[in-house]
Backbone as CSV, one residue per row, in Angstrom:
resi,resn,N_x,N_y,N_z,CA_x,CA_y,CA_z,C_x,C_y,C_z
1,MET,-15.778,-5.954,-2.900,-15.011,-4.749,-3.144,-15.746,-3.793,-4.073
2,SER,-17.032,-3.928,-4.151,-17.798,-3.075,-5.043,-17.910,-1.640,-4.541
3,ASP,-17.565,-1.392,-3.261,-17.649,-0.053,-2.703,-16.415,0.803,-2.986
4,ILE,-15.449,0.273,-3.716,-14.219,1.015,-4.013,-14.554,2.212,-4.896
5,GLN,-14.080,3.371,-4.488,-14.295,4.581,-5.290,-13.383,4.578,-6.516
6,HIS,-12.089,4.538,-6.305,-11.112,4.414,-7.389,-9.749,4.156,-6.778
7,TRP,-8.865,3.579,-7.565,-7.501,3.321,-7.126,-6.659,4.568,-7.360
8,ARG,-5.849,4.930,-6.373,-4.941,6.078,-6.478,-3.509,5.572,-6.489
9,LYS,-2.734,6.085,-7.407,-1.332,5.693,-7.546,-0.469,6.523,-6.604
10,SER,0.535,5.912,-6.034,1.466,6.613,-5.169,2.164,7.733,-5.927
11,SER,2.328,8.876,-5.288,3.019,10.000,-5.931,4.501,9.695,-6.143
12,TYR,5.056,8.750,-5.402,6.457,8.364,-5.573,6.669,7.501,-6.810
13,SER,5.592,7.051,-7.432,5.712,6.185,-8.605,6.007,6.958,-9.883
14,GLY,5.826,8.262,-9.863,6.077,9.063,-11.063,5.140,8.674,-12.182
15,ASP,5.687,8.601,-13.405,4.881,8.257,-14.570,4.898,6.770,-14.892
16,ALA,5.501,5.970,-14.050,5.584,4.530,-14.310,4.190,3.917,-14.313
17,ALA,3.868,3.232,-15.379,2.532,2.637,-15.502,2.433,1.309,-14.765
18,ASN,3.507,0.521,-14.752,3.448,-0.816,-14.168,4.418,-1.004,-13.012
19,ASN,4.783,0.063,-12.345,5.738,-0.043,-11.256,5.307,0.893,-10.135
20,CYS,4.118,0.658,-9.594,3.640,1.572,-8.571,2.746,0.866,-7.565
21,VAL,2.602,1.501,-6.435,1.686,1.055,-5.402,0.414,1.880,-5.544
22,GLU,-0.727,1.202,-5.420,-2.009,1.877,-5.541,-2.827,1.636,-4.272
23,LEU,-3.607,2.634,-3.890,-4.473,2.564,-2.715,-5.909,2.849,-3.117
24,ALA,-6.831,2.229,-2.408,-8.259,2.514,-2.586,-8.917,2.422,-1.221
25,ARG,-10.077,3.055,-1.092,-10.820,3.033,0.170,-12.174,2.369,-0.029
26,THR,-12.593,1.661,0.971,-13.977,1.245,1.108,-14.470,1.971,2.356
27,PRO,-15.716,1.832,2.728,-16.166,2.551,3.919,-15.367,2.218,5.192
28,ASP,-14.875,0.990,5.310,-14.203,0.570,6.549,-12.735,0.208,6.407
29,THR,-12.230,0.095,5.195,-10.875,-0.423,5.014,-10.071,0.392,4.004
30,VAL,-8.785,0.112,3.993,-7.875,0.630,2.979,-7.350,-0.589,2.225
31,LEU,-7.311,-0.499,0.907,-6.829,-1.586,0.061,-5.529,-1.153,-0.597
32,LEU,-4.563,-2.054,-0.668,-3.287,-1.785,-1.321,-3.026,-2.857,-2.363
33,ARG,-2.416,-2.452,-3.465,-2.006,-3.415,-4.488,-0.825,-2.844,-5.246
34,GLU,-0.103,-3.714,-5.906,0.989,-3.304,-6.779,0.466,-3.370,-8.207
35,SER,0.768,-2.361,-9.008,0.158,-2.252,-10.330,0.495,-3.410,-11.251
36,ASP,1.666,-4.039,-11.080,2.003,-5.142,-11.976,1.377,-6.470,-11.532
37,GLU,0.685,-6.469,-10.382,-0.043,-7.651,-9.924,-1.361,-7.202,-9.261
38,PRO,-2.257,-6.582,-10.041,-3.455,-5.959,-9.459,-4.456,-6.934,-8.842
39,GLN,-4.365,-8.209,-9.151,-5.301,-9.169,-8.577,-4.965,-9.497,-7.119
40,THR,-3.748,-9.171,-6.674,-3.349,-9.392,-5.291,-3.584,-8.102,-4.507
41,VAL,-4.502,-8.160,-3.564,-4.895,-6.977,-2.813,-4.719,-7.250,-1.322
42,ILE,-4.096,-6.307,-0.632,-3.951,-6.371,0.821,-5.019,-5.458,1.412
43,THR,-5.755,-5.974,2.375,-6.794,-5.199,3.040,-6.340,-4.887,4.457
44,THR,-6.473,-3.632,4.868,-6.092,-3.224,6.203,-7.018,-2.109,6.676
45,THR,-6.769,-1.620,7.862,-7.544,-0.501,8.390,-6.716,0.773,8.303
46,PRO,-7.347,1.928,8.320,-6.583,3.174,8.299,-5.589,3.270,9.466
47,ALA,-5.979,2.823,10.663,-5.085,2.904,11.824,-3.844,2.039,11.647
48,VAL,-4.009,0.842,11.133,-2.857,-0.051,10.916,-1.941,0.507,9.828
49,LEU,-2.521,1.048,8.775,-1.703,1.629,7.708,-0.923,2.837,8.232
50,ARG,-1.541,3.667,9.058,-0.830,4.804,9.662,0.334,4.321,10.517
51,ALA,0.110,3.282,11.315,1.175,2.741,12.164,2.325,2.201,11.316
52,LEU,2.009,1.500,10.235,3.049,0.989,9.338,3.825,2.132,8.708
53,THR,3.130,3.148,8.235,3.787,4.299,7.606,4.718,4.992,8.588
54,ARG,4.268,5.177,9.818,5.128,5.797,10.842,6.370,4.955,11.105
55,ALA,6.203,3.650,11.193,7.336,2.764,11.455,8.345,2.797,10.316
56,VAL,7.863,2.807,9.080,8.764,2.874,7.920,9.520,4.190,7.931
57,ARG,8.821,5.294,8.151,9.472,6.610,8.180,10.489,6.715,9.303
58,ALA,10.241,6.029,10.410,11.163,6.063,11.550,12.359,5.144,11.350
59,GLY,12.362,4.362,10.273,13.488,3.480,9.978,13.472,2.166,10.718
60,ARG,12.343,1.776,11.264,12.276,0.549,12.059,12.497,-0.728,11.249
61,PHE,12.423,-0.641,9.942,12.617,-1.825,9.106,13.927,-1.767,8.324
62,ASP,14.737,-0.768,8.583,15.973,-0.586,7.818,17.013,-1.672,8.082
63,GLN,17.027,-2.239,9.244,18.063,-3.219,9.616,17.488,-4.590,9.945
64,LEU,16.536,-5.032,9.171,15.955,-6.359,9.401,16.970,-7.438,9.056
65,PRO,17.029,-8.509,9.846,17.941,-9.612,9.522,17.483,-10.318,8.249
66,HIS,18.433,-10.786,7.480,18.133,-11.514,6.249,17.820,-12.969,6.555
67,SER,16.865,-13.521,5.831,16.535,-14.935,5.992,17.585,-15.782,5.292
68,PRO,17.867,-16.970,5.837,18.871,-17.852,5.189,18.372,-18.417,3.888
């Protein structure tokens, strides 16, 4: 992960220092992490992240069944 330029905080996080989602780019991937657990990083591609963002905005996850 040495190619990371810098982590960017979500604009929805406001001024919260430890309650935000952060994104970073490498040449081929997008990295996501939560600020209160920065050692856990999810790696994905720009296309997959776009698809997830579209699905969330469309409400496709609003009515997920709860696990027992």
